[in-house]
C-alpha positions in Angstrom: -12.0 -17.7 42.1 -15.5 -17.4 43.6 -18.4 -16.2 41.6 -18.9 -13.4 43.7 -15.5 -12.2 43.1 -16.0 -13.1 39.4 -18.7 -10.9 39.6 -17.5 -8.0 42.0 -14.2 -8.0 38.7 -17.1 -7.6 36.2 -18.6 -4.7 37.3 -15.4 -3.0 38.9 -12.7 -3.6 36.5 -13.3 -1.5 33.8 -10.5 -0.1 31.0 -7.6 -1.9 29.6 -4.4 0.6 29.9 -2.8 2.1 32.3 0.5 3.8 32.5 3.1 4.2 35.4 5.5 6.4 35.3 8.6 6.5 38.9 9.6 10.3 38.8 12.9 10.2 39.8 15.2 12.7 41.7 18.6 13.6 39.5 19.9 15.5 41.8 20.4 15.4 45.6 18.8 18.5 47.4 16.1 20.2 48.9 12.4 19.0 47.7 11.6 23.0 47.6 8.4 22.3 46.4 5.8 19.4 45.6 1.6 20.0 44.6 0.8 16.4 43.3 -2.1 15.9 40.4 -5.3 14.5 41.0 -8.2 14.2 39.3 -10.4 10.8 37.6 -8.2 8.3 36.6 -5.2 9.7 38.2 -3.1 8.1 41.3 0.3 9.5 42.5 2.0 7.3 45.0 4.5 9.2 47.1 6.0 10.0 50.6 7.7 13.6 50.3 6.3 16.3 51.0 7.9 20.0 50.6 10.9 21.1 51.8 11.9 17.2 52.3 15.9 16.6 51.5 15.8 14.0 48.9 19.3 12.4 49.6 21.8 9.9 47.9 20.9 7.1 50.5 17.8 5.0 49.1 15.9 4.9 45.9 15.5 7.9 43.5 11.8 7.9 43.2 10.0 11.1 44.3 6.8 9.5 43.3 4.8 7.5 41.1 2.2 8.1 38.5 -0.5 5.9 37.4 -3.1 6.5 35.0 -5.9 4.1 33.7 -8.1 4.9 31.3 -10.5 3.3 28.5 -8.0 3.0 25.7 -4.3 3.8 25.5 -5.2 7.4 24.3 -6.7 8.0 27.0 -4.5 7.2 29.7 -1.9 9.2 27.9 -3.8 12.2 27.9 -4.1 11.2 31.1 -0.6 10.9 32.0 -0.1 13.9 29.8 -1.9 16.3 31.9 -0.8 14.4 35.7 2.9 15.6 33.7 2.4 19.0 33.3 0.1 19.6 36.9 2.8 17.9 38.7 4.9 20.8 40.4 8.8 20.2 41.8 10.8 22.8 42.4 14.7 23.1 43.8 15.6 19.7 42.2 15.5 18.1 39.0 13.4 14.6 37.6 12.8 12.9 35.2 9.4 14.6 33.9 10.7 15.8 30.8 12.0 12.5 29.6 8.2 11.3 30.7 7.1 13.8 28.4 9.5 13.1 25.4 8.2 9.6 25.9 4.3 9.7 25.6 5.1 12.1 22.5 6.8 9.8 20.8 4.7 8.1 17.5 6.2 4.6 18.1 5.1 4.7 22.4 1.4 6.0 21.1 1.2 3.4 19.2 2.8 1.2 21.6 5.3 -0.5 18.7 7.6 -0.6 22.8 9.8 -3.4 23.5 12.8 -4.3 26.1 15.0 -1.9 23.4 12.9 0.7 23.3 14.4 2.9 26.1 18.2 2.6 24.5 16.4 3.4 21.0 14.6 6.7 22.4 17.9 8.3 24.1 20.1 7.3 21.4 18.4 9.1 18.6 
């Protein structure tokens, strides 16, 4: 990496924790209303708009929410707020599942592995 790039990243890249939630449709129907969250440390990637049809022929992702914070706790707090602010009507989504995961003590402490979701869903 060139010295200029190293200096840029040292100045720009602050914080350590990044969380990402794939907000997926659990049903195929009309997306009646969508109001995405925003604010510092929150990014939403989505191509969906209100009054669009969610069809079963493509990926079921409606939106991807990404939060960034100084540490894990701040990033989790921002994700909680973003999920609380996200308004989607007309279809069922995975937002309630993401909220439950964020409230799990093992997840909050970072005690997760590839088996976490399997254990979490079975309890």
